[in-house]
N, C-alpha and C positions, 0 to 999 in steps of 0.2 A: 263695508267687507261683504264681498260677493258670496251669496249662499247657495247651494245647491240643496235641493229636496230629493233625495234618494228613496224610491219606493221600488219593493220588490213583492212579488206575489207567488212565485213558483213554491209548490209543496216540496221541492226536491232540494235538501239544505246541503247536499253533497256534492252531487255531480251537475247541478243545474246550469245550464250554458246561458239562460239569461240572468242568472245571478252573476255568473263569472263575469259577464259582458258589463253590466251595471256597475259591478266591483271595479272593472277597471275604468270606466268612465269616471266614479268617485275618486279613484286612486290618482288618475290624470289631473282632476280638477284640484285635489289638494297640492299636487306637485307644481301648480302654477305659482305658489307663494304662500306665505303663513296667514295671510288674511282669508284665504279661501277656505270657507267652511262648509260642513256638511250636516244636513239634518237626514235622519234615518228614518224610515217608517217601512216595518217590514209586516206584511199584511198577513202572512202565513204564521209566523211565530207569535203575533199580536192581532189575531183577526178582529175586524169591527164586528159588532152585533149588526144584523140586517137590519134595515130600516124599520123602527118600530111603529110608526105614524106616518101616515101618507101627508099628514100637515107639514112634514119636513120637506117635501119638494118644494114648498111655496116659502116665500117671505111671510113673515107673521101677519102683514097686513093683507095678504090675499088669502088668508085661510078661511075656511067657511065654518059654520056652526058644528061641533063635535070633533075638529081638529084641534086637540090640545096635546102636543107632543110633551112628553116626560121632560123635566128641567135638565136632568142629567144627558139626556139625549140632545137637546139642544146645547148644552155646553160642549158635548163632543164634535157636533157638526161645526161650533164656531171655531173649536181647536183646530179641526182639519182645514176649514176655509182660510184660517189665518196662517197656517204652514204654507200653504200654496202663494198666498198674497206676500208672505215675507221672501218668498225664494226668486232668485234671479234668474235660475234656470232650474228644470225639473227633468229627472230622468226616470223612467218607469219600466220596469221589467213585465212583460206581458205575453208568457209564454201561452202557445195555444194548447188549448184544453178541450178536447172534442169538437173542434172546429170553432171553439170560442175563446173566451177568455176566464181564468179563474174567478170563482165567485167572490172571492176575497177581493178582487178587483173591482169587481161591478159593484160591491158593497160601498168601496171608498167613492166611486163615481157617485152614486146616488145620494151621497152625503154633500158633495161639494157642486153638484150641478142643481142649484136651487132658483127657482122662477122667481124673479124680481130682486135677488139678491147677488147671484152669480152670473145670472143669465139676463138679458133685457125683458121687460115686460110692459110696465108701465112708466118706466124709466129707461135711458138709453145706457145706464151704467153697466159696464164689463170689466169689474176689476182686474181679471187675469188676461185681460187681451193684450197679445204682443209678447206674453212671457214665453220664452222657448221652452219646449218640452220634447225630450227624445223618448221615444217609444221603442223600447228594445224586444223584438218579439222572435222567440225561437219555436222552431216547427220541427217535428219528425219528419216529414216529407216536403215536397216543393209546392207552394202554391202560388208562384210567380205567374206575372201576366203572362198569357199566351199558353200556359199548361191546363190541363184537364181539372186542376184542384183550385182554378185562380176564383171561380164564383163561390167556392166554399169557404174562403178564409172570412168568418166572422169574428176575427179578433182584431185585426189592424183598421178595417173599415169603420167598425162603430167607434173606435177610440178616435180616428180622424173626424168623425163627425161630432161628438161630444165635446172633445178637447179644442178641436180646430174651429170646426162651422159654429157650434153653439158656444162655448166659452170664449172663443176667438184667440186662443194660443196659437204660437208659431209651431208647428208640429213637424218634426224631423223623425223620419222610421228608419231602424236598422233591423234588419233580419239575419236569422242565422237558420240556415235550413238542413235537412237530413240529419238532425240530430240523433235520430235513432239508428243510423247506419250501423253503429257498433253494438246494436242491443238486438235488432229484428234482423234475422237471416235474410228474409226477401230483400232486404235494403242493403246488406253487405257490400253488393258491387258498386255503391253509391258511395262509399268510403271517401274515396278522393274527392269528391263532389263537396261531400260535408266537411272536409278538411279546409277546403279552398273557400267555402262560405264562412266558415269560423276566422279564417285568417283575416277575410275582406271585412267581416263583421268589428273584429278587433281594431283594424285600422280605422275604420269610420268612426268607432266609438272614441278612439284617442282624438282623432282631428276634430271631431265636433266639440270634445271636452276643451280643446285648447282654443277653438275658434268662439265657442259661445262664452269661454272664461275671459276671452280678450276684450269681449265687449261688455263685460259686468260691470 
């Protein structure tokens, strides 16, 4: 039974563009058939505690003296890793916050990126390798290649590095730009571009849900 892990991190629970797009992905996924299930993790409504012990960055066998994580923290980490391992596809809402990602999403990454468990170290094991992950990023302005803001996008590149390069997942990125055009007066002239970017993003998430779902 194909399973989607649907993750949101936006603090905006009413007008969030990233939430709308990940929701559209999940809706399209469910529409592929009765067997298509969705596991939801809302990192804003149910935030994870920040990593309480540096030992959680490492498999137990790699920890040094003094790194003795609490059993409940280890249990939570195991639960989060198991969610990703069980997913056929992952979709992540990653809005740009202050040129970076929400701290709630960073906390999730800290739990699942574990040297010697999900990332190779003394073994070549990479249990998430090849799992498709769709990163849906929204941003108030544009940070597209060739624009002045290109080098200040610290949302998508870190996720591509962690999820793709380190964890070995197959990363697809969908972006919706100029999302503040209807809120900030200086950006108002860009409303048309904002709408075009939103429509293109909606088409992309629908297409990806169908394509990835058909492979699951």
